[in-house]
NUZAPA-589253 format. One record per residue: z, x, y of N, C-alpha, C, CB in turn; residue in one letter. Coordinates in pm, whole numbers, padded with zeros to 5 digits, always signed. Atoms other than C-alpha are relative to their C-alpha. Glycine has a CB too. Example, Ala and Ser with C-alpha at 12.3 -4.5 7.8 and 13.67 -1.06 7.14 Angstrom:
2
+00000+00089-00119+00780+01230-00450+00000+00090+00120+00125-00099+00003A -00006-00082-00119+00714+01367-00106+00073-00077+00109-00142+00041+00046S 
END
This chain:
122
+00040+00099+00099+09721+05429-12966-00071-00117+00067+00123-00049-00078X +00062+00113-00069+09645+05150-12720-00132+00040+00061+00093-00055+00107X +00126-00047-00059+09378+05360-12552-00109+00006-00107+00019+00138+00065X +00097-00003+00110+09209+05414-12891-00047-00141-00035+00062+00067-00123X +00034+00138+00032+09221+05042-12960-00095-00058+00104+00126-00087-00010X +00087+00051-00106+09068+04960-12622-00137+00064-00005+00064+00024+00137X +00128-00070+00009+08799+05224-12666-00085-00057-00113+00022+00149-00020X +00074+00054+00114+08701+05098-13011-00046-00143+00026+00085+00006-00127X +00037+00139-00030+08702+04738-12895-00118-00004+00098+00120-00077+00057X +00110-00001-00096+08474+04825-12601-00129+00041-00066+00032+00092+00117X +00121-00036+00073+08230+04989-12842-00053-00116-00081+00027+00119-00091X +00043+00109+00087+08222+04689-13073-00048-00122+00075+00111-00039-00092X +00034+00126-00065+08210+04402-12829-00002+00008+00150+00096-00106-00042X +00003-00012-00145+08179+04538-12478+00140+00000+00056-00082-00112+00061X -00130-00001-00066+08458+04552-12228+00036-00141+00043+00000+00096+00122X -00034+00138-00035+08621+04208-12218+00074-00013+00131+00081-00061-00109X -00074+00007-00125+08819+04299-11907-00089+00019+00122+00109+00103+00000X +00088-00020-00116+08514+04363-11692-00036-00135+00060-00128+00077-00041X +00034+00124-00069+08399+04107-11440-00130-00061-00049-00009+00024+00149X +00126+00056+00049+08059+04068-11603+00003-00024-00151-00115+00093+00035X -00012+00029+00142+08192+03993-11952-00058-00139-00028+00149+00008-00045X +00051+00133+00034+08034+03698-12137+00106-00108+00018-00051-00001-00144X -00090+00110-00034+08185+03357-12068+00099-00031-00111-00078-00123+00032X -00089+00040+00108+08339+03316-12413+00088+00115-00050-00080-00057-00114X -00088-00108+00041+08526+03648-12428+00141-00025+00052-00053+00136+00050X -00140+00014-00042+08899+03685-12383+00044+00128+00067+00091-00033-00120X -00061-00116-00064+09083+03915-12149+00139+00019-00059+00007-00017+00154X -00132-00029+00051+09384+04084-12296+00088+00047+00114-00004+00104-00112X -00095-00045-00101+09691+04140-12087+00137+00014-00066+00006-00099+00122X -00134-00021+00049+10045+04256-12143+00090-00108+00060+00052+00143+00034X -00089+00105-00047+10287+03963-12122+00132+00066+00042+00024-00108-00111X -00122-00068-00046+10580+04082-11907+00127-00054-00066+00012-00014+00150X -00121+00057+00060+10827+03846-12076+00021+00050-00142-00008-00152+00001X -00015-00037+00141+10758+03934-12438-00033+00146-00026-00087-00087-00086X +00040-00138+00023+10609+04280-12398-00112+00014-00101+00118+00080-00045X +00109-00001+00098+10324+04182-12635-00133-00024+00070+00023-00106-00110X +00135+00024-00053+09951+04179-12578-00041-00143-00032-00102+00100-00059X +00047+00136+00022+09817+03829-12533-00142-00013+00054+00094-00104+00069X +00136+00026-00046+09469+03699-12488-00001-00132+00074-00101-00002-00118X +00015+00126-00072+09399+03444-12223-00149-00027+00013+00072+00004+00141X +00144+00028-00006+09066+03269-12224-00055+00024+00139-00028-00143-00043X +00068-00023-00127+08829+03377-11952-00131-00079-00006-00026+00153+00027X +00118+00085+00007+08591+03086-11954-00029-00061+00135+00019-00109-00104X +00040+00076-00116+08397+02935-11678+00021-00147-00031-00148+00029+00040X -00017+00143+00030+08461+02562-11641-00125-00056-00066+00031-00080+00129X +00109+00063+00075+08244+02376-11893-00108+00100-00041-00063-00111+00082X +00098-00103+00033+08078+02701-12007-00084-00040-00120+00070+00131-00028X +00074+00038+00119+07977+02559-12343-00040-00148+00000+00081+00030-00124X +00025+00143+00000+07957+02193-12247-00096-00040+00110+00130-00075+00015X +00090+00028-00111+07688+02217-11982-00110-00094-00045-00060+00130+00056X +00104+00096+00031+07452+01924-11982-00133+00053+00050+00031-00137+00061X +00133-00041-00042+07080+01958-11938-00018-00027+00149-00109-00073-00081X +00029+00017-00141+06965+02004-11584-00150-00022+00016+00048+00121+00083X +00141+00035-00023+06642+01864-11453-00041+00046+00137-00022-00152-00016X +00109-00012+00098+06375+01972-11393+00027+00111-00101-00132+00025+00071X -00016-00094+00110+06367+02159-11723-00135+00061-00032+00062-00069-00125X +00123-00068+00038+06106+02419-11810+00013+00049-00143-00031+00118+00096X -00001-00041+00140+06024+02471-12177-00115+00097-00024-00012-00123-00094X +00103-00097+00036+05841+02786-12279-00028-00005-00150+00042+00141+00041X +00020+00009+00145+05879+02703-12650-00120-00087-00036+00125-00055-00066X +00117+00083+00027+05620+02426-12640-00105+00021+00107+00040-00148-00007X +00096-00033-00105+05430+02589-12354-00129+00055-00058+00060+00100+00096X +00130-00054+00039+05086+02745-12363-00013+00142+00055-00117-00091+00052X +00028-00133-00055+04943+03091-12300-00048-00013+00143-00105+00075-00086X +00039+00003-00141+04874+03181-11940-00149-00026+00017+00036+00132+00067X +00144+00020-00010+04500+03181-12007-00043-00144-00031-00072+00095-00092X +00033+00138+00037+04513+02820-12136+00063-00103+00091+00044-00025-00142X -00072+00091-00088+04701+02666-11842-00090-00113+00051+00059+00077+00119X +00090+00103-00055+04403+02483-11688-00043-00100-00107-00124+00065+00062X +00040+00090+00109+04290+02343-12022+00116-00090-00041-00049+00082-00123X -00117+00081+00035+04644+02226-12103+00024-00109+00104+00126+00089-00015X -00016+00100-00104+04670+02052-11766-00100-00113-00017-00015+00063+00139X +00104+00101+00019+04342+01872-11834+00032-00089-00121-00137+00067-00018X -00030+00076+00122+04444+01768-12188+00119-00093+00022+00028+00095-00118X -00118+00083-00023+04787+01642-12079-00033-00117+00091+00113+00083+00060X +00038+00107-00091+04630+01441-11799-00082-00106-00075-00081+00056+00118X +00082+00093+00079+04376+01286-12039+00086-00085-00093-00104+00077-00082X -00086+00072+00094+04650+01190-12285+00105-00085+00070+00069+00097-00093X -00093+00084-00075+04865+01038-12009+00139+00057+00015+00010-00131-00064X -00132-00063-00015+05153+01286-12004+00026+00030+00147+00009+00130-00085X -00038-00030-00139+05338+01321-11674+00065+00137+00013+00095-00107+00052X -00057-00135-00005+05467+01669-11765-00097+00093+00073+00029+00053-00142X +00081-00097-00073+05344+01957-11552+00001+00133-00073+00052+00016+00145X +00008-00133+00059+05236+02304-11659+00008+00101+00115-00132+00020-00084X -00008-00100-00107+05350+02596-11443-00102+00111-00026+00143+00060+00009X +00104-00103+00009+05130+02900-11383+00024+00101-00112-00008+00074+00131X -00032-00091+00110+05306+03098-11657-00016-00066-00137+00141+00054+00014X +00022+00070+00126+05235+02834-11922+00117-00084-00047-00032+00097-00105X -00114+00081+00038+05577+02666-11935-00022-00146+00037+00127+00052+00068X +00011+00144-00026+05597+02286-11953+00121-00041+00083-00009-00083-00134X -00107+00040-00090+05802+02141-11667+00022-00150-00013-00033+00038+00148X -00038+00141+00013+05983+01813-11733+00092-00034+00118+00071-00028-00138X -00080+00039-00115+06116+01641-11421+00122-00082-00042-00084-00080+00099X -00111+00084+00048+06336+01395-11616+00000-00001-00153-00013-00146+00055X -00009+00012+00145+06451+01328-11971-00104-00097-00053+00141-00045-00042X +00101+00097+00042+06216+01031-11988-00138+00062-00011-00004-00116+00097X +00130-00068+00006+05915+01248-11910-00005+00094-00120-00027+00079+00131X -00005-00087+00119+06026+01493-12180-00021-00081-00127+00134+00076-00007X +00016+00088+00116+06059+01211-12435-00144-00047-00014+00095-00121+00010X +00136+00051-00002+05723+01068-12335-00101+00108-00041-00035-00055+00139X +00091-00110+00032+05546+01405-12352+00010+00037-00148+00031+00123+00088X -00017-00036+00141+05694+01488-12692-00058-00105-00091+00148+00020-00032X +00057+00108+00082+05591+01150-12829-00153+00006+00002+00049-00138+00051X +00146-00008-00012+05235+01188-12698-00055+00117-00080-00041+00012+00148X +00050-00122+00064+05196+01541-12832+00049+00019-00143+00040+00121+00082X -00048-00009+00137+05386+01485-13159+00111+00102-00021-00113+00032-00091X -00112-00092+00011+05677+01720-13084+00130-00078-00016+00008+00092+00124X -00133+00062+00008+06040+01646-13164+00106+00108+00009+00016-00082-00130X -00114-00089-00015+06382+01801-13114+00077+00001-00132+00092-00044+00118X -00070-00007+00129+06538+01926-13440+00149-00025+00015-00023+00135-00064X -00143+00022-00026+06885+01908-13284+00017-00117+00097+00066+00128+00056X +00006+00111-00095+06823+01575-13116+00134-00072+00011-00108-00099-00041X -00115+00083-00028+07104+01386-12955-00050-00139+00037+00087+00061+00114X +00036+00135-00037+07107+01032-12827-00106+00005+00110+00125-00080+00046X +00106+00008-00098+06782+00964-12642-00102+00114-00006+00060-00003+00134X +00097-00110+00013+06607+01287-12746-00110-00038-00099+00071+00130-00045X +00108+00029+00094+06272+01284-12926+00035+00046-00140-00131+00066+00046X -00031-00028+00140+06323+01269-13303-00126-00020-00084+00116-00091-00052X +00119+00020+00084+06075+01278-13595-00029-00149-00024+00018+00071-00135X +00021+00143+00025+06127+00902-13638-00071-00069+00114+00133-00068-00025X +00061+00071-00112+06016+00807-13288-00113+00078+00066+00104-00032+00103X +00114-00074-00057+05735+01061-13235-00129-00037-00068+00023+00150-00011X 
END
């Protein structure tokens, strides 16, 4: 019965007991004191609370690879300090450069937090 349950669970959501399971899965184990199956969280420290790391590369507001040189020229003309990598992603060295670039280009963050570019300040 338990083998069937484990097999079905592995089909539906992968094997939660493997070492490469997603960070928010739970490992089940048999509690020796109660004899019942319990789930203990298998989370990396701060797995869901990770803050932004800089430099940040955004491919969502990036450009096509064939337009990289033109984008670099336009951003320089408009005064943006953001860089464009060879694949078309926009590289922001700091949060201030991201805010500044978004304001210059008219972009905003729909899920903006404190200090992020919003429709009101773009």
